[in-house]
PLY file of the C-alpha trace (Angstrom):
ply
format ascii 1.0
element vertex 260
property float x
property float y
property float z
element edge 259
property int vertex1
property int vertex2
end_header
92.59 91.40 103.32
94.26 88.04 104.46
97.58 89.84 104.26
96.38 92.54 106.37
95.23 90.00 108.81
98.62 88.31 108.75
100.74 91.35 108.73
98.30 92.41 112.24
99.38 88.95 113.46
102.59 89.00 113.13
103.04 92.66 114.31
101.09 91.63 117.31
102.84 87.97 118.26
98.93 86.83 118.16
97.15 84.12 115.86
94.55 86.25 114.00
91.16 84.19 114.92
89.16 85.14 112.15
85.74 83.82 110.42
85.41 83.13 106.31
82.33 84.93 104.61
81.72 83.73 101.15
78.95 85.87 99.32
76.10 83.88 98.11
73.78 86.56 96.92
74.00 89.74 98.67
76.61 90.82 96.12
77.91 93.23 99.01
81.05 91.63 101.09
82.46 88.34 101.37
84.82 86.47 99.02
82.70 85.05 95.72
82.29 81.87 94.73
84.78 82.27 92.16
87.66 83.16 94.19
86.66 81.09 97.14
88.75 78.27 96.50
91.94 80.38 96.03
90.99 82.10 100.09
90.81 78.69 101.19
94.26 77.58 100.01
95.85 81.17 100.87
94.38 80.45 104.60
95.57 77.11 104.64
99.28 78.40 104.08
98.65 81.05 106.41
97.78 78.42 109.00
100.85 79.56 111.74
99.38 82.98 112.07
95.61 82.75 111.39
92.62 80.45 112.79
89.50 80.31 111.37
86.80 79.73 113.95
83.83 79.60 111.54
82.69 80.06 108.48
79.32 82.26 107.19
77.12 84.28 104.72
74.35 86.67 104.67
70.54 86.38 103.21
69.15 89.00 100.69
65.70 88.34 101.36
64.73 85.92 104.11
61.80 89.10 105.16
59.90 88.03 102.31
58.28 84.43 103.15
59.11 81.26 101.14
60.99 83.34 98.77
63.79 81.13 96.37
66.74 82.59 96.93
66.81 81.91 100.80
66.87 77.38 99.19
69.67 79.19 96.44
71.89 80.89 99.03
71.71 77.67 101.84
72.41 75.81 98.86
75.57 78.12 97.83
76.76 78.05 101.47
76.16 74.48 101.54
78.82 74.04 98.72
81.29 76.67 99.66
81.69 74.76 103.09
82.18 71.47 101.12
84.57 73.03 99.27
86.36 74.13 102.12
86.37 71.11 103.72
87.59 69.25 100.77
90.88 71.49 100.57
91.39 70.61 104.60
89.94 73.31 106.26
88.24 72.87 109.34
84.96 74.77 110.16
83.87 74.97 114.03
80.99 77.09 113.07
78.74 77.83 110.27
76.09 80.48 110.75
73.59 81.91 107.63
70.29 83.10 109.44
69.47 86.47 110.45
66.40 87.81 112.46
63.73 86.65 109.62
65.46 83.32 108.69
66.01 82.73 112.43
62.18 82.90 112.98
61.24 81.51 109.47
63.88 79.19 108.28
64.90 76.72 110.60
66.96 75.00 108.05
69.19 78.02 108.02
70.06 78.07 111.62
73.07 75.93 111.57
75.30 76.06 114.62
73.92 79.82 115.25
71.92 82.48 114.20
72.58 86.35 114.29
69.29 88.08 115.04
69.67 91.86 114.89
66.50 93.71 114.33
64.34 90.80 116.43
66.70 92.36 119.48
64.74 95.44 119.46
61.62 93.47 119.88
60.50 94.42 115.69
59.25 92.45 113.58
61.54 91.82 110.72
58.68 90.57 108.27
55.91 92.74 107.58
52.54 91.71 108.61
53.83 89.09 111.09
53.51 89.46 114.32
56.04 86.70 116.32
55.30 87.68 119.75
57.91 89.96 119.75
57.80 92.66 122.50
59.37 96.14 121.66
63.07 96.53 124.23
63.03 100.14 123.71
60.47 103.35 122.92
61.40 106.48 122.15
59.75 109.01 124.63
59.57 112.81 124.56
57.34 115.65 126.32
54.82 118.11 125.27
56.18 121.93 125.74
53.32 123.98 125.38
49.67 124.24 124.08
48.04 126.54 122.09
44.79 126.82 119.84
45.11 127.83 116.11
42.44 129.40 114.07
41.08 128.05 110.95
43.38 128.98 107.99
45.92 129.09 110.21
49.61 127.15 108.99
52.24 125.25 111.11
55.83 124.67 110.92
57.85 125.60 107.92
56.68 125.67 104.50
52.77 125.72 105.63
52.84 122.34 104.38
49.67 121.91 106.74
47.10 124.75 107.08
44.14 123.97 109.95
40.50 123.31 108.50
38.97 124.54 111.95
40.36 125.69 115.64
42.38 123.26 116.41
44.34 122.48 119.44
48.66 122.00 118.60
50.68 120.91 121.12
54.60 121.38 120.37
56.54 118.36 120.99
60.39 118.68 122.27
62.16 116.54 119.80
63.02 116.69 116.07
65.39 115.11 113.35
68.55 116.04 114.97
66.95 113.20 117.50
66.38 110.63 115.06
62.85 111.76 114.33
62.84 111.55 110.77
61.72 114.45 108.38
59.59 112.62 106.39
57.29 111.89 109.19
55.84 115.70 108.64
52.36 115.15 107.87
51.85 111.45 108.22
53.24 109.80 111.30
50.98 109.66 114.62
52.30 110.13 118.14
50.38 108.61 121.60
49.99 111.32 124.20
47.38 109.74 127.03
46.63 106.70 125.50
45.41 107.95 122.34
47.14 108.53 119.05
47.75 112.40 117.18
49.06 113.32 114.11
52.24 114.79 113.15
51.16 118.22 111.54
53.57 120.74 109.49
57.23 119.58 109.09
59.44 118.13 111.56
61.88 120.49 112.64
65.56 120.15 113.94
64.35 120.02 117.77
60.58 120.17 117.66
57.46 118.92 116.04
53.86 119.68 116.46
50.78 117.32 116.24
46.92 118.14 116.24
45.42 117.19 119.54
42.70 114.74 119.39
41.94 114.76 122.80
43.24 116.87 126.19
46.86 116.99 126.56
48.86 119.28 129.25
52.31 120.83 129.08
54.69 117.58 130.18
52.67 115.18 129.16
54.38 111.85 128.03
54.45 111.61 124.20
55.22 107.88 122.76
57.16 108.54 119.37
57.27 104.65 119.27
57.31 101.85 121.62
54.27 99.83 122.38
52.21 101.80 120.09
52.98 102.98 117.53
55.25 100.58 116.65
58.68 101.16 115.34
57.21 99.47 112.12
53.59 101.74 112.54
55.96 104.55 112.40
58.46 103.57 109.74
55.50 102.73 107.56
54.08 106.02 107.80
57.43 107.41 107.27
58.09 105.46 104.10
61.26 103.29 105.59
61.98 100.17 107.57
61.47 99.83 111.36
65.71 99.04 110.97
66.36 102.66 110.46
63.92 103.99 113.03
65.51 102.01 116.31
68.76 102.56 115.17
68.71 106.51 114.47
68.06 107.93 117.53
70.75 110.91 118.24
73.53 111.13 120.64
72.02 113.79 122.26
68.55 111.83 123.52
68.90 110.25 126.65
69.08 106.23 127.12
67.60 105.11 130.68
67.12 101.43 131.02
64.02 100.53 132.89
63.65 96.97 133.23
62.57 93.90 131.23
59.65 94.52 129.53
0 1
1 2
2 3
3 4
4 5
5 6
6 7
7 8
8 9
9 10
10 11
11 12
12 13
13 14
14 15
15 16
16 17
17 18
18 19
19 20
20 21
21 22
22 23
23 24
24 25
25 26
26 27
27 28
28 29
29 30
30 31
31 32
32 33
33 34
34 35
35 36
36 37
37 38
38 39
39 40
40 41
41 42
42 43
43 44
44 45
45 46
46 47
47 48
48 49
49 50
50 51
51 52
52 53
53 54
54 55
55 56
56 57
57 58
58 59
59 60
60 61
61 62
62 63
63 64
64 65
65 66
66 67
67 68
68 69
69 70
70 71
71 72
72 73
73 74
74 75
75 76
76 77
77 78
78 79
79 80
80 81
81 82
82 83
83 84
84 85
85 86
86 87
87 88
88 89
89 90
90 91
91 92
92 93
93 94
94 95
95 96
96 97
97 98
98 99
99 100
100 101
101 102
102 103
103 104
104 105
105 106
106 107
107 108
108 109
109 110
110 111
111 112
112 113
113 114
114 115
115 116
116 117
117 118
118 119
119 120
120 121
121 122
122 123
123 124
124 125
125 126
126 127
127 128
128 129
129 130
130 131
131 132
132 133
133 134
134 135
135 136
136 137
137 138
138 139
139 140
140 141
141 142
142 143
143 144
144 145
145 146
146 147
147 148
148 149
149 150
150 151
151 152
152 153
153 154
154 155
155 156
156 157
157 158
158 159
159 160
160 161
161 162
162 163
163 164
164 165
165 166
166 167
167 168
168 169
169 170
170 171
171 172
172 173
173 174
174 175
175 176
176 177
177 178
178 179
179 180
180 181
181 182
182 183
183 184
184 185
185 186
186 187
187 188
188 189
189 190
190 191
191 192
192 193
193 194
194 195
195 196
196 197
197 198
198 199
199 200
200 201
201 202
202 203
203 204
204 205
205 206
206 207
207 208
208 209
209 210
210 211
211 212
212 213
213 214
214 215
215 216
216 217
217 218
218 219
219 220
220 221
221 222
222 223
223 224
224 225
225 226
226 227
227 228
228 229
229 230
230 231
231 232
232 233
233 234
234 235
235 236
236 237
237 238
238 239
239 240
240 241
241 242
242 243
243 244
244 245
245 246
246 247
247 248
248 249
249 250
250 251
251 252
252 253
253 254
254 255
255 256
256 257
257 258
258 259
């Protein structure tokens, strides 16, 4: 990779500004500790072509309070930084903390923190409220309301059947828009300030809810936002809030409405 960076610097006639990542425990990307000294030496040799602006790593389990791996990874990161400095490489910036570490582990803050999910106003730690406010909501509308009799099935596969006469609202939005199919028969949405369960399978462009109160065509449907939250919706879908807020499809309009 460093050779490719150098080749790009030569081709453009510009010095490449890079940050070096050391793998301290995620085993995903970044240089392994065993190869770290060699990378530092190669980077120093490439000095005329490369400017190192920082050094970083990524935490595996910071969202689990007091997980021992956070301390272990921090020690390894410190060792990697010390090793680089001992060889002669300056480190203008050091960073390690993701959203949960930024909120829970001040010892990992170094020169900056990298918040991701926290920018969405979603708690990165299960069961913890840090006072974050949702930065986005996914909103749809009621397209129709009909009454089905007891014994009537709803949507594909007949996975939900009414046990009594039930008002069903058809909502515009489906898995093509980022609403997981796993929300079928599990998640709830808000209409007129009240939660209503999704019934039957979520389809590509629409889904149905069993109304627990009054609703009319055109009523706003909050799929996630302040209530239910992205984490609430994710829990019902057996996934994480990160996936819920980042899977919104391209045909969904993005509307900025101001600060919460």
